[in-house]
Each structure stands twice: as C-alpha cells, then as structure tokens.
C-alpha positions as CSV (number, residue, x, y, z in Angstrom):
1,L,61.6,71.8,-141.7
2,R,61.2,68.2,-142.4
3,V,57.8,67.7,-141.7
4,L,54.6,69.9,-142.6
5,H,51.2,68.9,-141.9
6,V,48.4,71.1,-142.9
7,R,45.6,68.5,-142.8
8,G,42.2,69.9,-142.6
9,A,42.9,73.6,-142.5
10,A,40.2,74.6,-145.1
11,L,42.7,75.4,-147.7
12,V,41.4,76.3,-151.2
13,E,44.5,77.0,-152.8
14,L,48.2,76.9,-152.2
15,P,50.6,79.7,-152.7
16,P,52.5,79.7,-155.8
17,G,55.8,77.9,-155.8
18,P,58.8,77.4,-155.7
19,W,58.5,76.7,-152.1
20,D,62.0,77.1,-150.6
21,L,61.9,73.9,-148.4
22,P,65.0,72.0,-149.4
23,E,64.7,69.4,-146.4
24,L,61.0,68.8,-146.2
25,E,60.2,65.2,-146.4
26,D,56.8,64.9,-145.5
27,L,54.1,67.0,-146.6
28,D,50.4,66.4,-145.7
29,L,47.8,68.7,-147.4
30,A,44.8,66.1,-146.9
31,R,41.3,67.0,-146.2
32,N,41.3,70.6,-147.7
33,S,39.5,71.9,-150.7
34,I,42.6,72.3,-153.1
35,S,41.5,72.2,-156.6
36,E,45.0,72.3,-158.5
37,L,48.8,72.3,-157.6
38,P,50.2,75.8,-158.4
39,P,52.8,76.5,-161.1
40,G,56.2,75.6,-159.4
41,F,54.5,73.3,-156.8
42,W,57.6,70.6,-156.9
43,R,60.3,73.2,-157.0
44,G,62.2,73.9,-153.8
45,M,61.1,70.3,-152.4
46,P,63.7,68.1,-153.7
47,A,63.9,65.7,-150.5
48,L,60.1,65.1,-150.3
49,R,59.4,61.5,-149.6
50,R,55.8,61.4,-148.7
51,L,53.0,63.5,-150.2
52,D,49.3,63.3,-149.2
53,L,46.9,65.2,-151.1
54,G,44.0,62.9,-150.4
55,F,40.5,64.0,-150.1
56,N,40.9,67.6,-151.8
57,R,39.1,68.5,-155.2
58,L,41.9,67.7,-157.5
59,R,40.7,66.8,-161.0
60,S,44.0,66.7,-162.8
61,L,47.7,67.2,-161.3
62,H,49.4,70.1,-162.9
63,D,53.1,71.3,-163.0
64,G,54.7,68.0,-163.1
65,S,53.2,67.0,-166.4
66,A,49.4,66.7,-165.8
67,V,46.8,65.6,-168.2
68,A,43.6,66.8,-167.4
69,A,40.5,64.8,-167.6
70,D,39.6,66.4,-171.1
71,G,43.0,65.2,-172.4
72,A,44.5,68.4,-172.7
73,R,48.2,68.8,-171.5
74,S,48.9,71.4,-169.0
75,R,52.2,72.9,-167.8
76,S,54.2,69.9,-168.0
77,V,57.8,68.4,-167.6
78,S,58.8,65.8,-170.2
79,P,60.4,62.9,-169.2
80,E,63.5,63.9,-170.8
81,R,63.6,67.0,-168.3
82,V,63.4,64.7,-165.5
83,V,67.1,64.4,-164.2
84,S,68.3,61.2,-163.1
85,R,70.6,60.6,-160.1
86,H,73.3,59.5,-162.7
87,S,73.3,62.6,-164.8
88,L,73.3,64.6,-161.4
89,R,76.6,62.8,-160.4
90,S,78.1,63.2,-163.7
91,A,77.5,66.9,-163.8
92,S,78.8,67.3,-160.4
93,R,82.0,65.5,-161.2
94,R,82.5,67.7,-164.3
95,S,81.9,71.0,-162.5
96,G,83.4,70.1,-159.1
97,R,80.3,71.4,-157.3
98,S,77.4,69.3,-155.9
99,A,74.6,69.3,-158.4
100,T,71.2,70.0,-157.4
101,P,67.9,69.0,-159.5
102,A,66.6,71.3,-162.3
103,P,64.3,73.7,-160.7
104,D,60.8,72.1,-162.5
105,V,61.4,68.6,-162.1
106,V,59.3,66.2,-159.7
107,P,61.1,64.9,-156.6
108,W,62.5,61.5,-157.9
109,Y,62.7,60.2,-154.3
110,L,59.1,60.4,-153.5
111,Q,58.2,57.2,-151.7
112,R,54.6,57.7,-150.7
113,L,51.9,59.5,-152.8
114,V,48.3,59.5,-151.6
115,L,45.4,60.9,-154.0
116,S,42.6,59.1,-152.5
117,G,39.2,60.7,-152.4
118,N,40.0,63.1,-155.4
119,P,37.9,63.3,-158.6
120,V,41.1,62.6,-160.7
121,A,40.1,61.0,-164.0
122,R,43.5,59.6,-165.0
123,L,47.1,59.4,-163.4
124,P,49.6,61.8,-164.5
125,R,52.2,60.6,-166.9
126,W,54.9,62.2,-164.6
127,I,54.2,59.5,-162.1
128,R,56.5,57.1,-164.0
129,S,59.5,59.3,-163.0
130,F,58.8,58.1,-159.3
131,R,61.4,55.3,-159.6
132,T,61.4,55.1,-155.6
133,L,57.7,55.2,-155.3
134,R,56.8,52.4,-152.8
135,E,53.0,53.2,-152.1
136,L,50.4,54.7,-154.1
137,E,47.0,55.3,-152.8
138,L,44.1,56.0,-155.2
139,T,41.2,54.9,-153.1
140,D,37.8,56.5,-153.4
141,C,38.7,58.1,-156.6
142,P,35.3,57.7,-158.6
143,N,36.6,59.0,-161.8
144,L,39.6,57.0,-162.3
145,E,38.5,54.2,-164.4
146,R,42.1,53.0,-165.6
147,L,45.3,51.7,-164.3
148,D,47.4,51.7,-167.2
149,D,51.0,51.3,-168.5
150,T,52.2,54.8,-166.8
151,L,52.6,52.7,-163.7
152,V,54.8,50.0,-165.2
153,Q,57.9,52.2,-164.5
154,C,57.3,52.6,-161.0
155,T,59.6,49.7,-160.5
156,A,60.0,49.9,-156.5
157,L,56.2,49.9,-156.0
158,L,55.2,47.8,-153.3
159,S,51.7,48.8,-152.5
160,L,48.8,50.1,-155.1
161,R,45.5,50.7,-153.3
162,A,42.7,51.7,-155.5
163,D,39.6,50.4,-153.3
164,R,36.0,52.0,-154.1
165,S,37.3,53.8,-157.1
166,G,36.0,53.8,-160.8
167,V,38.6,51.4,-162.0
168,R,37.4,49.3,-164.7
169,F,40.5,48.5,-166.6
170,V,44.0,47.2,-165.1
171,T,47.0,46.9,-167.7
172,P,48.3,43.3,-167.6
173,R,51.7,44.7,-167.6
174,L,51.3,45.5,-163.8
175,A,52.5,41.7,-163.6
176,E,56.0,43.5,-164.5
177,L,56.0,45.2,-161.1
178,V,58.0,42.1,-159.6
179,R,58.3,44.1,-156.1
180,L,54.4,44.7,-156.0
181,Q,53.1,42.9,-152.8
182,T,49.5,44.5,-152.4
183,L,47.2,45.4,-155.3
184,S,43.9,46.3,-153.6
185,L,40.7,47.0,-155.7
186,T,38.0,46.1,-153.6
187,G,34.7,47.7,-154.5
188,C,35.9,48.6,-158.0
189,P,33.7,47.9,-161.1
190,L,36.2,45.8,-162.8
191,F,33.7,43.1,-164.0
192,E,30.7,44.9,-164.4
193,H,29.4,45.6,-167.8
C-alpha cells in the first residue's frame, strides 16, 4: 500500500501504532476530528513522503517530540535518537545487513507536511529532523504565533505557507533557508500591536 486517503471520514482518534505500512508514501487524514497522534504513530511508516493532517483538532503533535501548548514535553524522540542516513549505511556495512530506522523515529524522508486548520500553538521541535521537507502548510492555524528557529534546519524547504494564521513573529534566521522560494503570510497579524 503506497497511498492511504481517509479524508473527511469523521475519525475522532487513530488506532495506536505502530502501523505496519512500510511502503506507504502518502497519508491523508485531513478534515477529521483527530485531536492527537497516538503513541507509535510514526513507527512502521519509514517511506512516508506526504502527510496531510489539515483541519483536525490537533493542539500539539505527540509521539515525535511534541511540545504541548502549555510547554510540557510529551512522548518525545530527542534529536540524538533521530537516525541519519549516514549512520544507517555505516551500521549496515558493519553488520552486513540492510539497516532499518529505529522504531520510534520520525520519517526523515517526509517532503510535504500539512497542519493547516489545526489549533497548534507551536511547531514541534522534531520538525527540524525533516531535512528533506519541501512544503510546510500552516494556513488557518489561529493559535500559531511564532515561526521560530526550529525551521532553520529544514534546509530543503521550498514553500512555507502560514496564511490567516496567528503568526506575530518570524525569526530573521529564515533567511538562512536559501532554497525557500515561497513564504506566504497573508492575513497574519505580523504588524499589529
């Protein structure tokens, strides 16, 4: 299975992970009523490229190193636990077997992430592990007030859209994203006092 679209299916929660979908590349869970990602959500989906969680009820993003709106850390994967492609290749050479990612790391090949229309208050720290992330959509997220340094490590980012969100602060370090072609903040209260 490479594509799974469950858009608008009135889902309130997702089954606990890990999901055994090693070839899944495109997962669309938009327009449901999902309020949190279950433990183990990322496990079993190492090939995931596109994830659409738009227009759900997500306040924070657990199971990948989420920081809830109140600042409390939840089930998390520290950056040290995120396995790089280089370390996987090295491990596979040493063992003579093909390496697979650790069971609780976020998929590092993710290219498109849609969080639009959710009441998320801040971006999760684990987003910086998505070195191949090209598109990030955060439109219509009224509680999201900051685009901070967390994004600077997403060096492949081409498009960042946060139209009609509550963004009041954008880090000057976004200028370090030399591949960024589109930064859209239409309707954000950037200059309101």
